[in-house]
N, C-alpha and C positions, 0 to 999 in steps of 0.2 A: 857676443857673450851675454850682454844684457837681455837680448831677445830670448835666448835659451833659458835664462833664469825666469823670465816672465811666463814663458810657455809652461815650464815645469810647475810654477806656482798655480797657474790657472788649472792645469791638470789635477793637481792635488786638491784644489778647492772643489772641482767637479766630482772627484771620487768621494770626498767627504760629504758633499751635499748633492746627491744625485737628483736629477730632474724628476718631478712627479710624473707618473704615467698619465697619458692623455685620457680624457673622459669623453665617451661618445656623445654626439649631439643629442640633445633632449634628455640627458641623464644627469643625475647629481652624484658625484663621487666623493667619498671621504676616506682617505687613506688611513687616517687615525682610527676611524671606526671600522675600517675594512668593509665598507658598505657601498653598494652601488644601487641607486634607485632610478628607474625609468618608468614614471607613473603618469598615465593618462596623456600620452604624447602622440596618440594616433599611429604608433609604430605598426608596421605590417610584417615585420620579421625581427628576430633577435638581433640587436645591434652588434656591429663588429667593433673590435677594439676595446672591449671591456677589460679594465685593468686586472692583471693577474693576482693582485693582492686581495681581491674581493673574496670575502667569506660569506657575506650575506648579500644576496642578489634579489632585488624586487623589480620585476617587470610586470606591471599590473595595469588593468584598465585600458588596454590598447586594442588593436585590431589584427592580432596575429592569428592566422588560421591553421598553421601547420608547424609542428616541431619535428625536425629531422635529426639524423645522427651527427651532423656537423654543427649543430646550433650552438654548442657550448664548448667547442674545442679550445684547449689551452686554459681552462678554468678549473684546474684540479683542486684548488684551495676552497672552492665554494662548498659550504656545509648546509646552508639554508637557502632554498630557492623557492620563490613565490611567483607563480604565473597565473594568478587568479584574475577572473573577469577579462579575459583576452579574446573571447569568442573562438577559442581553439576547437577545431573540429577533428583533427587527426594528429595522433602521436605515433610516429614511425618506430620501427624496431631500433634498438640501441640509441634512442634519442638522448638518454642521460648517461650513457656508458662512460663518457669521458670525465664525468664528475665523480672522481674516485673517492672523495671525502664526503659526499652528499649524505646528510642525515635526515633532513626534513624537506619534503616536496609538497607544495600547495598548488593544486590544479582546480581549486573550487571555482564555481561560477562560470564555467565554460560550457561548451556544447559538443562534447566528445561524441563523435559519431563513428569514427574508425579508430580502434585501438589495436595495434599490431601485437602479435603474440609476445614479442620481446620488448615491448614498449617501456616496461618498467625496470629493465635490467640496469643495475649499477655495478660496475666492474668489481669493486671490492665488497659488494654485498653489505654496504654500510647503512642503508636506509632504515631509519627508525620510525619516522612519522610520514603518513601519506594522507593528505586531505583531498577527498573527491566529493565534497559536499556540493550539491547542485551542479555537478560536473557532467553528468551523462545527458546526451541529447534526448533520449527516450528510454523507457524501461527495457526495451529489447537489447540495449547495449550491455546489459549485465552478463550476457553470454561471452562477449569479447573480453570483458573485464575478468571473468572467471579464468579464461585461458591465459591472460596476461599475468594474473596472480600465480598461476601454475608455473609459467615459464620465467618468471621474473627473478628467481633465486632470492626471494625476500625472507630468508630465514631469520634475519635480525629485526624484521618489522615488529613494532610494539604497539603502534596506534594506527587505526584505520577508521576514517570518517566517511561514511556513505550516506549521510543524511540528506533529505530533500531531493531524492532522485525518483520519486513516484514508483518505487519498486513494489511489485505485487507479490512475487514469489522469489525465493532464493534457490538457485540451483544446488542440488545435493552435493556436498563436499567442496563448495566454493572456497572455503577457508582452510582446506586441508593442507595447503602448502605454505601457510604462514603460522607455523606451530608455536612461535614465541609471542604471538599477539597477546597484549595485555588489555587493550581498550578497544572495543568495537562499538561504533555509534551508527545505529540504523534508524534514528528518530526521523519524524516528519516524512515518512514514506507512505505507501498504501498497502503494506503487508496484510494479507487476510488470513494467513495460516503459517504455522511453523511445522515443516515436515521433518520426518526422521532423517537425520544426516545433515540438517541445515548448518549445524555448528560442530560437526565432527572435526577432530584434530585440534581443538582449542582448549586443551586441558589446562593451560596456564593462564587462561583469560581471567582478568580481575574485575572487569566492568562490561556489562552488555546493556545498551540503551535501546529499548524498543518503544519509547513513548511516541505519542501522536501518530499512530498507525491506524489500520482498519481491523484490528483483531476483535472479533465478537466473542470468542472463547478460546481457551488454550486446552486442547485435547490431550489424549494420551501420548501422542508423538512429541508434542511440545514439552510436556512435563518431563518426559524421558530425556529430552535434550538438555533441559535445565539441570536435571540431576547429574548429567555427565559434566556439567560446568560447576563442579562442587565448590570451587574456590572463588567464584565470580559473584559480585553484587549485581542485582538486576533492577532495571527501571522499566516498569510496565504500565505506567499511568497514561491518562488521556487517550484511551482506546474505547470504542463504542461497545462495551461488553453487554451481551444479551443474557439476562439472568433467567434462563429457562432451566429445565431439568438437566440439560447438557453441561451446565456450569458447576454442577455439584463437585466433581472431582477436582476442578480447579480451585474452588472455594476451600475444600478440605486441604489441598496441597498448600494453598496460600496461608492458611492458619498454622500449618506446621513449619512453614519456611519464611515466616515474616521477618526473621533476622536477616535474610539474604535479599529480600525485596525491600529496598529502601523507601519506596513510596507505597507500601502495602496499604496503609491507612487511607490513601487517597484514591484507591481503586473503587469505582462505584458503577452501578448498573446504569445503562443508557436506555434499556428496554427490558420488559414491557413498561407501559406508562405508570402502572401501579407501583413499580419498584424503582422508578427512575430516581437516581441520587442515593440509593441504598448502598451502604458499604458492602463489598463482596465478602469481607472478613466475617460479617455477621450472618451470612446466608447459611441455610440448612435445608434439608428436605422438607421439613414441616412448613417453613416460610414459602418455599417454592410450590408447595402443594404436590410434591412428587410422591409422598408416602402418607397414606391416611391412617395407618395403624390397623390392628385387627378388627376393631369395631367398624371403622369406615370401610374397610375392605369388604366386610360381610354385608353391610348395607348396600354398597355398590353392586355386589354380586346379586343380591336379592332384587334390586331395581332392574338389573339387566334381565333377570329371569322373568320378572313381571312384564317387561316390554316384549319379551319373546312369546310369552303365553298370550298376551293381548293380540299380537300379530297372528298367531295361529287361529284364535277364535274369529277374528275379523275375516281371515281367509276362508274359514269354514262357512261362515254366514254368507259370504259372497258366492261361494260355490252353490249353496242351497238356493239362493235367489236366482241365479242363472239357470239352475235345473228346473225350477218352477216355471220360469218364463218359457223354457223350451217345451215343457209338457203342455202348457196352455197357449201355445202359439196360435192355434186356430181361433180360439175364443178372443184372444187379444186382437187378432187381425179383424174379426167381425166387429168388435167394439170400435176399432179405429175407423172402419168403413161407415158404420152407423153414425158416428160422431161427425164424420166429414159430410155425410148427406144432410144431417140436421142443420149443420152450419150453413150449407149451401141453400137450403130452403129458407132459412131466416134471412139470409142476405138477399135472396130474390124478392122476398116480401118487402123489405126495406127499399129495394130499388124500384119496385112497381109503385109504391106509395109516393116516392120522391118524384117520379115522372108525372103523376096525376097532379100533385101539388104545384109543380113548377109550370104547368101548361094551362093558361086561362081558358082555353077552349073546352077543356075537360073539367072545368070547375063545377058546371051544373050536374055532372055525374056524381061528383062527391056530395053536392047539396041534396040531390034527389035521393041518393042513397041514405043520407042522414034522415030525410023525412020518412 
């Protein structure tokens, strides 16, 4: 009877104070904070036995090369997942599909070379933030990423960070399947141009960051894209703008849209040298030398006419000179022959005199001749 009472008491105590879930080796677990951290432990795969209470999961600074569909099974409560700086090269389809409550995914600082079409699928479509800063192995991976964004069912995504990926061009319509995107970061890339359709489908965008790229000018297509993003603030600074006549439209647009371009006053010319450091807001056709006005245009036209007339006159004189040479070709030939013979006679005389002076036996001839 006593034994039964003791067993019942122990069972009650165990139900009232359940044992804490085990923490995987190399990780730090906090049930109170609902957080698990596996940081810089040289892990080569996602550890097994991660407690189900985890809402924030940080697995960073390891040597995990691949993320597969079973990597996060049983972790439905995770809302914030950081996998930064793990040297991940491949993300397979449905890799995150078991994370039904996932809202923030950080894959920054990896080396993604293979991104499967359904790599970014989250079953409940709950993903709000996606950080792919410095995550792509090379610029050609942007094609795989475009497909993954299309098939990822990311209708709830609001923030996308693609900074630091050395991107040169954006595929047309790449963001067309993330219509609720609010913040797009493309800073620290190598973008050289913004084509028509680069930002199509982003009518709800609130911030576009294009700082620290390789944009030398923003042409008609780019300005048209910016106009479609009517509610978005733009960051366009730290680009090597070339202030030639081609920048006129951009300068005019910038002056009329400075309220939307938050760093408009910091946009300056990088070339030519004479305009380096000049604010683009103050540029105009007169400063660039693209428009000389009526007087200057007339002077330039007159100068062009003068050059043309001079060319005609010189050409006419040249024709006459050649014609004269042709008519007098026999006399010119005789003059050339006579000059040649005269030079030959003079040279023979010098040669004969040199032989006499240099031979002692012939010295008396020279002396007798002098006498």
